[in-house]
N, C-alpha and C positions, 0 to 999 in steps of 0.2 A: 418586895418592890425592886430592890437592887438586882436580884436575880432576873426578874422580868425584864428590866432595862438591859441587862447584859445580853439576855437571849435575843432581845429585839435588835441590838447592835450586831450580834453575831449573824442573825438572819440576813441583815443588810450587807454583810461581808466586810464590816469595818468595826473598830473598837471605839468606845467612848474616850474622850480626852484623857482622863486619869489613867486608864488602862493603856492607852496608846503611848503616853509618856513613859510609863513603867516598861512597856515593851521596847520602846526606843532605847532606854538606858540599858536594858538587858542586851538588846541587839548590839549596841555600840561596844559593850564589854566583850561579847562573843566575837564580834568582827575584829576587834583589836587583837585578841588572842589568836584567832585563826589566820589573820593577815600576817602576824609575826611568825607563826609556824610556817606559813607558806613561803614567806621571803627567806627564812633561814634554810628551808629545804631547797629553795631555788639557788641560794649561794652554795650549798653543799653539792648540788648537782653540777654547778660550774666547776667546782674543785674536782669532782670525780671525772668529768669530761676532760679537764685540763691534764689530770694525771694520766688518763688513758692515752690521750693523743701525744702530749709533750713528754710525759715521763716514760711510760712503757713503750709506746710507739716511737717516740723521738729517739730514745736510747738505742732501740733496735735498728732504726734507719741510719743513724749516724755511725753506728758500729759497722754496718755493712756497706753503706754507700757514701758516707761522708756528711759533713755538717750542712752542706748546701741543701740536702733533702728536707731540712726543716721547713723550707719555703713551701713544700707541698702540703703541709698540715692545714694551713688556712684554706688552701684550694680544695682539699678533700672535704673539709668541713663545709665549705661553700657549696660543693656538689650536693651534700646531704641536705643542707638548708634549702637549696633550690628545688630538689626533688620533693621534699616534704611540703613546701609551699605550693608546688604545682599540683600534687596529687591529693593532699589531705587538708590543707588549709584553704578555706574559702577566701576569695579575694576581698580585701577591705580597702576602702578609700583612705582611711587614716589608721595609725597605730598609736599605742602608748598614750601619753598625756593628752595629745590633741584629740584623740578619739573620746577620751573621758570628758574633756571640756565640751565637745560637741554634744555628747549624750546628755550632759547636765543642762546645757543651754536649750536644747531643742526637744529632748525626749524624756524629761523628768528623771534623768539619771539611769535610764534603762539601757543596759549593756548586754552584748551577746556573751554571757559568761561561760557558756558550755565549752567554747573553744579555747578558753584561757589556758587550761593546762597544757595543751599542745603548743600554743604560742609561747608560753613561758619556757617549755622545753627547747623550742627552736632558739629562743633568746639565750638560754644556757649553753646550747651548742655553739651559737655564734661567738659568745664570749669565751667559751672553753677552748675553741680552736684558734683564737687570737684576733678575731675581727675587731676593728677599732670602734667599739660602741660601749655604752654604759649599762650597768645593771639597775639603775634607779627607775627608769621608765617602766621596765617590766615589773619592778617591785610595786610601783604605783598601780599598774594594771592588775596585779594580784589583789591588792587591797580594794580597789574600786570594784572589781568583779564580785568579790565576796560581799561587799556592801550592797551592790546592785541586786545580787541574788537574794539577799535577805529582804530587801525592799519589795521585790517582785513576788517572792514566795508568800510574804505576809500581807500582800495586797495593800501596801502602804500608799499614801498619796504621793504625788510628785514631789512635794516639798520635803516630806520625810524620807523619801528614797534618795533625794539629793543629799540629805544630811548623812544617811548611811554611806553613800559613796564618798563623801568628804571624810567621814570617820575612817573608812578603809584606806584612803589615800594617806591620811596622817599617820596611820599605823604602818603603812608600807615604808614611808620615808623615815619614820622613827626607827624602824628596825634596820633599814639599809645603812644608816649612819650612826645608829645608837644615839640618836639626838631627838628626843620627843618634842621639844619646843619647836625646833626647826620643822618637824613634821606637821605640827599644828598650823604654823604660819604658812607652810607650803599649801596646805589644803585650803586655807582661808584666802590667800593671795591669788592662787592659780586656779583652783577648782570652783569653790563655792562663791567666793567674792563677797561673802556676807559675814558680819560680825554681830549677829543676834545672839542673845544670851542662851537661848535654848539650843540652837544648832552648835554654837561654840562649845558649850559644855559637853555635848555628845562627842565632838571631835577631840576635845581634850581627854575625855574619859577613854576613848579608843586608843589614843597615842600613849597614854600612861600605861594601859594594860599591855600594849605591845612592848613598851620599854621594860616593864617588869619581867615579862617572859624572856625578852632578849637578854637582859642582864643576868637573869638566873641561869641561862644556858651558855652564854658566851662571855659573860663578864662585863664590866663597865667601860672597857676601852673603846675609844671612838674609832671611826673607820680608818683614820690615818694616825700614825705616831707623830705627835706634835711636840717639838722641842720647847724649852723655856723661852718665853718671849720678853724682850726688854724694850720699853718705850721711854726715851730719855727726855721728852718734853716737847713743847710747841715748835722748837727749831727743826724738828723732823717732819712737821706737817707739810711744808712745801714739797718734800720728796714724795709724800703720799698723794698730793695733788697731781704731781706729774705721773704717778703710777695710774691714777684714775683716768688721766687723759690718754695714756697709751693703751689702757685696757679697752676703752670704748671702740676704737677701730678694729681691734682684734675680735671683739664680740660681733661687730657688724660683718667682718670678713667671714667669720664662722657661720653666721646665719645665711649669708649669701651663698657660700660654698655648698651648704647642705641642700638648699633649694635649687641651686644651679645643677648639682649632680643629679638630683631627683628628676628635673626636667630633661636633662640630657639622656638619662637611661630610659625614661618613659616615652619620650617623644622622638628622639633622634636614633637610638640604637634599636635595631630590629631583630636582635638575637633572641633565642628562646629564653624564657625567664629562668629556667633551671641552670642555664649556662652562665648567666651574668655573675652570680655570686662565686662561681668557680673561678672565672677569669680574674675578678677583682681580688678574690682570696689569694690567688697566686701572686698578684702584684703586691698585695699587703705583706705576704710572706717574704717576698724578695726584699722589700723595704725593711722588714723586721730583722733580716739577717744583719743589717748594718745599724739599724736603730731599734733594738728590741724594746725600748721604752714605750713605743707607740702601740704595742700589741695589747689586745684585751682592754680591760678597764684601766690599766696603767696605775693602779693603786700603789704597787710597789715602787714605781718610778717617782710618784708624788712623795712617798715617804722618804726616798733618798734625797730628793730636792729639799724637803723640809728639814731633814737632818743636816743639810749643808755638805753632803758628800759630792765631791767632784763637780763643783759649780763652775762650769766653763761658759763664758758669755756666748761664743759662737755656737757651741753645741746646743745650749738651751734655746737660743733664738731660732736655730734650725728646727728644733723639735716642735716649736710652736706651729710653724707652717706645714711641716710634715704631718703632724697630728691632725691639723685641719683637713688636709687633703685625704688622709687615710680614713677619717671619720665620715667625710662627705661621700667618698667612694663606697665605703662599706654600707652605709644606710641607703644610698641611691641604688646600689646593685641588688638589694634584697635581704641583706642580713638584718635581723630584728634585734633592736637594742635601743638604748637611750642616748640623749644628747647632754644629759646633766653631768655625768662623770667626765666626759672629754673636756667640757668647759672648765672643770676644776683642774685638770691636768694643764690645760692651756694657761690658766691663771698662775699655776705654780711655776711653770717653765718661764712664762713672761716675767713674773715678779722676780724670779731668781736671776734672770738675765739683767733686768732693770737694777736689781740690788747690787749685782756685781759691777755694773757700769757706774752706778753712783758711788759705790765704795772706792772705785779706782779714781774717779774724778774728785772726790772729796775725802781723802784719806784721814783727815783730822776729825771727821765726824763720827768715826767708829760705827759705821752703819753695818747692820747684819743682813746679808742678802736673803737668808732664810725667812726673816721677818717679812720682807717684801714679797717673798713667794707665798707666804701664808695669806697676807692681805690681798695679793693678786688673785688668789683663787676666788674670793668673794667678789672682787671687782669684775672679773670676766663673767662669772656666773650671773651677777645682777645685770650686766649689760646684755647678756644673751637671753636670759629667762624673764627678766623684768620682775623679779621678786626680791626687792632689796631687804625686806625684813627677814625673809628666809635665809638669804645669804649672810646677813649679819649674825643672826641667831645660830646658824650652823657653825660658823667659825668660833663664836663665843662659847658654844657648848663643847666644841672640840678642845679649846684651850683652857676653859674654865678660868679665864684671867680677865678681870675688868679693864685692865690697862690697854688692852687691844681695841676696845670699843671705839675710842676717839679716832685713831687713824683708820680703823675699819669703816666706820660710818662715813668718814671724809672721802675715802677712795671709792666706796660703793656708790655714794650719791653722785659724785662727779662722773663716774663711768656710766651710770644709768641715764643721767640727764643728757650727756653728750650723745650716747647711742640712740636714745629715744628721739632726740632732735632730728637726726638724720634718717631714722627708720622707726616709725611709731610702733610697729608690730614686733613681737618677740619671736623667738625661734619656735614657740608653740603656736602662736596666733597668726603668724604670717600665712600659713597654708589655709587657715579658716578664712582669713580676710580676702585671700585671692578668690575664694568661692563666694564672697559677698557676706560672710558672717563675721561681724565685728562684735567682740564681747567686752562688756564692762560690768564689773562686779558679778561675773559668772552668768550674765544674761546678754541676749542679743540687744544691741542698742538701736536707737532710731535709725531706720534704713537710710535716711538722708545723710547720716554721718558716714555711711559706707560708700557714698558716691562722691567722687572727687570732682572739683570744678573742671579739670581738664577733660572729663568724660562728657560734659554737656556744653562746654563753651563753643561759641560759634566763630566762624571767620568773620572779620569785619567787612561790611558791605562797601565801605569807603572810609577814608580819613580826610579831615579838613586841614589844609595848610593854614598856618597862623596868619598869613597875609591875605587870605581870601576875603573879599567883601561880603557883607551880610546878604546882599541880594543874591549872590551866587550860592551862599550857604542855604538860603531858603529854597532855592531851586533844587539843590541836592537832597534836602529833606523830602521834597515832593517826589523826586525821581526814585529814591530808594525806600519810600514809604516808612520812614523812621522819624522819631522825635528827638533823637540825640546821636551825636557822632563825636569821636575823639579828635582833638586838635594836636597836630604835630609840627615840629620845626623843619628846617631845611634838611636835616639828617634823619628825619623820620622818628625822632624821639618824642615821646608823649609829653605834652606840656599842660593839657587841660581837656575839659569836656564842654561842648556847646550843645544846648538843647533848643527846641523850637520855642520854649518859653523865654529863653534868654534873648532870642532874636525879636520876639514879639514885644518884650519889655523894652528893649532898646529903641524899637521903632515907635512905641507909644510915647516914650520920653521926648523924642525928636525925630520927625520923619527924615531929616538929613542924615541920621545915623545909618541909613541904608548903605552909605559908603564906608562906614567903619569896618575894621577887619575882625576876623574871628578871634585873633589873639587878644584883642582889646576887650572883647565881650565875654569870652569863655570863662568858665569856673576853673581856677587854678588850684584850689584846695581839693585834691582828689581823694575820693574813697575808692579803693581798688580791691580786687580779689587776686588770689594766688592759685596757680594750677593744682597744687598738691593739698590744698585745704579742702575741707568738706563743704558740700553744698549748703548744709545746715548753717555753717558759720557765715558763708557769704549771704545767705538769705536773711540771717539775723542782722547783718550789717546794712542790707538794703532796707529792712524794716525800720531800724533805728533812725536812719538818715532820710527815710521817706523818698527813696529814689528807685527808678525802675530799671536801671542798667548799671553795670559795673565793668570797667576795663579790666582785663586779666593781664597782669604784668609779671615779669621775672623777678622773684624776690631778691636775687643778687644784683639786679639792675632795674630799679623801679621805673625808669623811663623807657624800658624796652617793652613794647606792646605785643602781647601774644594772642589775644583773642578778646572775646566780648560775651558777657552773659546778660540776658534781659528776661522779661517776663515769659517769653516763649521758651527760653532755656529752662526756667524753673518748672514750667508745666511739663516739659520733657523729662526733667529730673524726677518729678512726682510719678510719671508713668513708669520710668525705670525703677523707682523705689517700690512701686506696687508690684512690678514683675519680680523683683528680687524678693519681696516679702512672700509672694506666692511660692517662689522657688525654695525659700527657706522653710516655709510651712510644709512643703512637699518633702524636703530633706528630713525634717523632723519626723514626719510620718514614716519615712523610709527607715530611720534609725529605730523607731519603735517596732516596726514590722520585722526588722532584722533581729531585734532582741526577742520578739515573740516566737518567730519561726526558727531561729538559729540557722537560717539559710541566707545566702547572699541575695540581696534585692538589687536587681539589675535594671538599668534604664537603657533602652535601645530605641533608635529612631528608624522607622521604616523607610528604606531608600526606594526610589523609583525603580520598578522592574524586579523588586525582590519577590520571592515566592509568596510572601504574605500580602503583598500589595494588591489591593482590589478584592481580596477574599474575605468572607465572613469568618468570625472567630471559629465557628464550627467546622469550616472547610480547611482551616490551617492544620497540618499534621504536627501538632505540638509534641515535642519529645517527652518521654516519661521523666517525671521529677521537675516539671516546669508548670507554673500556674500564672496566668495573666491576671493581674490585679486591677489595672485601670489603664485608660487611654487618655493622653493629653493631646487635644487637637486645637492648637492655637491657645486662646484663653479658655476654651471649653474643656471641662473635665467629664469624661464618659466612664460610666460603670459598664464594663463589657458584658454582653450577652451573646448567645450563640449566633444571633442574626446581626450583630454589630459588624459592619463592613470596614475593614482597615484600609487606610489610605497612606500614600507616600507623605512623609512629614509627620505622621503620628508618633508621639513619644510614648512608648509602652513601658509600664512598670511590671516587672516579672520577678516572682520568687522562684529561684531555680537552684537545683543541686549542681555541684561542680561538673558532673558528667554531662549535663544538658547544655552547658554554655556554648560549646562549639556548634551544636545543631541549631541552637537559637540564632546565633550570628549568621549562619547560612540561610535561615529562613527570613531574617529581618534586615540584616545589614549588608548583604551581598546580592547584587542583581542575579536573577536566574539566567541560565543559558539561553541563547537566542531562540533555540527551538521551543523551549518551554514558554517564552514570552510570545512567540508567534501563535502557539497553541492557545494561550490564554486570550489573545486578541481575537482569534477566530471564534472561541467559545463565547466571548462577550458580544461579538457581532451577531452570532446566531441567536443569542438570548434576546438581544435588542430587536431583531427581526421578528 
């Protein structure tokens, strides 16, 4: 009977729950071991490349041409990275942890794992030549790709594939830092967002197996050499409060710099893609001649700071800003790497400088700057990545000292709360949020939460002066076809809201009230909205108070009127939400399609006058290696056939090999020469006749 049931499940392509659970546990074990092996090989590849370029090549260059030639090493590496990305790596919208988060949220954890080895090699090349990036994001990519591959090959459900991806991520971080607990919480906080017993146990199992293999091969030492730490009591906590407060703006600056550099290189700079990492590599190399601490993953420099060697306030503070610039430029120009390790360096340098400053100001406290450097690592990391438990557990595992937990939790909490207040998104989620994807517990949240009040608020039709008589107010309601308007004083400051019901109520009480002023009748207890809050929050407030409109005010100056939201605004918000939901569903299908085909999925809009404009699908000379998947025409989704006629404005989804991209852009995104357009018009006219 059992054999018959098993055969029945196999024929359906799935396994019954007991077999699936056993398969999942076995898969998590194998994923942990393979991920650890992959990350260790990745680290060794970085070492080999570093030795080749800086050891053998660097010694030869300095012996023949001088020390200055070392600046050419990152430039040469950048040229190789640019050429590989141009010729062999397909273009991707996102890399590293953000791509894993998107795949888990939208595509059931399905990743394009076949290109991972080449991407990891490019990451190793970037780090080996000195680009200011980190090795942890590629380590996450290794583990996630292995987990996704297992889920797809074994035809697991979306939920089980997500668990496999989380298990691989935990193993990758556990191996990168030799810290399995931190790996588990990174996977839970950042990737899966779930704390269910079944998924959590698989993630733990994978991280443990990765830690066992890592410690068997490289020993139990953490990623950084950590000195003995001394915490002398509650009198030191105010200093760690201050550290958390200064760590938050550095985290925010780091996030803004990364996305600012990305936008600059992708939108403003028109140079070939292979040239950008070459030029930025040269710039980073020149900076590295004077500040070698910022090159590569900076692990050695972090170790020096933690050991208390040569802690100079000005130098450490300078390194913070130089590292931010170098990392932003490296990632923006096309070097592949992570943002995790640079944030640790920023925290160590910032904490070291802060500790030196506090020790100088309070010499009798016997403060240790290296202790502040240690806690600063977690504070900046939490402010940038928004994974406080991961930051705390990472430093706890590295020190193996319970006494560090109290100041550590204090600084991490302060840094995260302050940075989250000014920027709700992390360094990983900001790019997703800019595309309309907001994640909570690893899932896309209600789309109304992704729409801000400032996106749908309206300009005020008019304002009512506080001294305006009700008869004039009633006439203005009729003129502007509205039932409510804000009341302002002589300086234009908001003092209340007056509605048609307020006017009617006053006149019903006494007809002589027609001469009373708006300021006497208006509602002064205001319910308001703020431009940067979500529409969902504002809508909830309108529902609770049973009102149909809200003034939008400046949170820093509550009497400064910025705009207005009403029922029409909410309807527009729902329309925008539905459009974004459709776009996200479309993006999820793209991610799945990319994982299935292992080829880039492109979206191109037919421009007026392009060779494809006005032609049927069969008439378009599609390049070899390109397949048209679907056509989006306004809200309508078309499955293309040979007789489907393309029109200007159509959004085409195309699976294409890299060699076909240029020809596709010529067909779809560039107007045809005038002679061809005239010929097309003549052909259309003759056909019509």
